[in-house]
N, C-alpha and C positions, 0 to 999 in steps of 0.2 A: 497788940497789933499784931497782923502775923504779916508775914513775908509777902501775901495777895496785894495787902494794903498799903505795901512799903511805895514810897514815892520812886520811881525811876527819875535820872537823869544819864542824859547821853552824851557823854565828850569824846566819843569817836573822831578822829580828824583834827584835833586841840592837840597840841603838845606844849610841856613843860614851859612854864608854871602854870597853862589854863587849866588843864583837870583837877591838880589842888584848889585853885582860885575859886573855881565853882563850887567844889564839894565843899570848902568852906562858906559859901555864900549859902548855900541850901541847907547847912547844916544847924549855921543860924535861925535859920526858920522854923527849925525844927523844936518840940516839948521835949525832956528829959524823957529816955525811955523807948521815944522813937526810933526807925530804923530807917534808911535810905539806899535804896541801890545805886549804882557808879556802876556806866560800860563805858569804859576807854577801849583803845587800841592804839597807844603808847604805851611802846615796853619798859620807858622809864616810870609809869603811873603804878606797875607794883610796887616798887621800893619809896616814890614819891609820895602814895597816899595811905601807904602802910606806915612809913616812919609818922606822916601828918597825922595820922591817926591816934599814933602811940605819944606824941610829942603834947597831945590835947586831952589827954587823958579820956578819949573815947574809946568804945571796943569793937574790932575791926571781927564781927561776925562771921563773916566767910571770906573766902576767893575763889574765885570761880576761874578759870581759863577755857575759854570753847576758840581752838581753832587762833587767831591771831588776837580776840578780843579777851577782856578783864574784866569780871564781875565781880564787884567790890560789895559787902550789905555792912553796914555800917553802921550801930546802934550810940546814940547820944550820950552819952555817961553824966553832963555837966552842963 
Protein backbone atom coordinates (compact mmCIF):
# COMPACT_ATOMS: atom_id res chain seq x y z
CA UNK A 1 0.00 0.00 0.00
CA UNK A 2 1.48 3.36 -0.91
CA UNK A 3 0.58 6.71 0.59
CA UNK A 4 -1.93 7.49 -2.17
CA UNK A 5 -3.94 4.45 -0.99
CA UNK A 6 -3.65 5.47 2.64
CA UNK A 7 -6.89 6.26 4.46
CA UNK A 8 -6.97 9.80 5.85
CA UNK A 9 -8.85 10.95 8.92
CA UNK A 10 -9.25 14.63 9.66
CA UNK A 11 -9.35 15.46 13.37
CA UNK A 12 -8.87 19.21 12.96
CA UNK A 13 -10.95 21.14 15.44
CA UNK A 14 -10.81 18.28 17.97
CA UNK A 15 -8.72 18.47 21.12
CA UNK A 16 -7.14 16.01 23.52
CA UNK A 17 -8.02 13.20 23.94
CA UNK A 18 -10.26 13.04 20.85
CA UNK A 19 -7.50 12.92 18.14
CA UNK A 20 -5.81 9.97 19.90
CA UNK A 21 -9.16 8.24 20.48
CA UNK A 22 -10.14 8.58 16.80
CA UNK A 23 -6.67 7.38 15.72
CA UNK A 24 -7.02 4.32 17.97
CA UNK A 25 -10.47 3.49 16.54
CA UNK A 26 -9.25 3.72 12.95
CA UNK A 27 -6.07 1.73 13.67
CA UNK A 28 -8.20 -1.14 15.01
CA UNK A 29 -9.86 -1.40 11.57
CA UNK A 30 -6.55 -1.74 9.69
CA UNK A 31 -4.66 -4.90 8.82
CA UNK A 32 -1.03 -5.26 9.85
CA UNK A 33 1.17 -3.30 7.45
CA UNK A 34 -1.56 -0.88 6.38
CA UNK A 35 -1.06 2.84 6.92
CA UNK A 36 -3.28 5.72 7.94
CA UNK A 37 -2.83 9.47 7.67
CA UNK A 38 -4.06 11.69 10.51
CA UNK A 39 -4.50 15.45 9.99
CA UNK A 40 -4.75 17.42 13.24
CA UNK A 41 -4.49 21.02 14.38
CA UNK A 42 -4.29 20.53 18.16
CA UNK A 43 -0.67 21.42 19.07
CA UNK A 44 -0.75 18.70 21.75
CA UNK A 45 -1.42 16.07 19.07
CA UNK A 46 2.24 15.92 18.06
CA UNK A 47 3.24 14.58 21.46
CA UNK A 48 -0.01 12.72 22.21
CA UNK A 49 -0.21 10.75 18.96
CA UNK A 50 3.56 10.11 18.83
CA UNK A 51 3.50 8.70 22.36
CA UNK A 52 0.38 6.60 21.65
CA UNK A 53 2.02 5.11 18.53
CA UNK A 54 5.19 4.26 20.46
CA UNK A 55 3.29 2.76 23.42
CA UNK A 56 1.24 0.56 21.12
CA UNK A 57 4.16 -0.69 19.02
CA UNK A 58 3.14 0.85 15.70
CA UNK A 59 5.47 2.73 13.35
CA UNK A 60 5.34 6.51 12.99
CA UNK A 61 6.34 6.76 9.33
CA UNK A 62 6.30 10.56 9.20
CA UNK A 63 5.16 13.78 10.83
CA UNK A 64 4.77 16.83 8.64
CA UNK A 65 3.98 20.31 9.94
CA UNK A 66 2.21 22.67 7.58
CA UNK A 67 1.35 26.07 9.10
CA UNK A 68 -0.93 25.05 11.97
CA UNK A 69 -1.71 21.54 10.73
CA UNK A 70 0.12 18.36 11.66
CA UNK A 71 0.04 15.35 9.35
CA UNK A 72 0.96 11.93 10.74
CA UNK A 73 1.44 8.74 8.73
CA UNK A 74 1.23 5.65 10.92
CA UNK A 75 1.86 2.04 9.91
CA UNK A 76 0.05 -0.69 11.83
CA UNK A 77 2.57 -3.12 13.26
CA UNK A 78 0.43 -5.53 15.29
